[in-house]
C-alpha positions in Angstrom: -4.0 -1.1 -0.3 -1.5 -3.4 1.4 -1.8 -3.6 5.2 0.2 -6.7 6.1 -2.2 -7.5 9.0 -1.9 -11.2 8.5 1.0 -13.4 9.6 3.1 -14.3 6.6 5.2 -17.3 5.8 7.5 -17.1 2.8 9.1 -20.2 1.3 11.5 -20.2 -1.6 12.6 -23.5 -3.2 15.2 -24.0 -5.8 15.4 -27.4 -7.3 13.1 -28.7 -4.5 15.6 -27.4 -1.9 14.3 -24.8 0.5 16.4 -21.6 0.7 16.8 -20.2 4.2 15.4 -16.7 4.5 16.0 -14.1 7.2 13.2 -11.7 8.4 14.2 -8.9 6.1 13.9 -11.1 3.0 10.7 -12.6 4.2 9.2 -9.2 4.7 10.5 -7.9 1.4 9.2 -10.8 -0.6 5.9 -10.8 1.1 5.3 -7.1 0.5 6.5 -7.4 -3.1 4.1 -10.3 -3.9 1.2 -8.6 -2.2 1.8 -5.4 -4.2 1.8 -7.4 -7.4 -1.4 -9.3 -6.4 -3.1 -6.1 -5.1 -2.7 -4.5 -8.6 -4.6 -7.3 -10.3 -8.3 -6.6 -11.0 -10.8 -8.7 -9.1 -8.4 -9.6 -6.2 -9.0 -8.2 -2.8 -6.3 -8.4 -0.2 -8.6 -9.5 2.6 -9.6 -12.5 0.4 -6.0 -13.7 -0.1 -5.1 -16.8 1.9 -2.0 -17.9 0.0 -0.2 -17.2 -3.2 1.8 -19.7 -5.1 4.3 -18.7 -7.8 6.3 -21.2 -9.8 9.0 -20.2 -12.3 10.4 -22.9 -14.5 13.6 -22.3 -16.4 13.6 -24.4 -19.5 
C-alpha cells in the first residue's frame, strides 16, 4: 500500500531539458509511479529509494 511517507523529488527531462513541475504534477507523478511499482511482485515500498524511468522515442 502506498503511504507517501518519504519526501519525493520528481524530475522530468525532455531531450535533456528539465521540465518545470508544480506541486500538483509532482505529487501526481510520484503517486502514479509508486502505484505502478507497488503492483510489481518482489518490490516493497519501504525498500524503494529511487525509481528511474526512461522512454526513448525512436
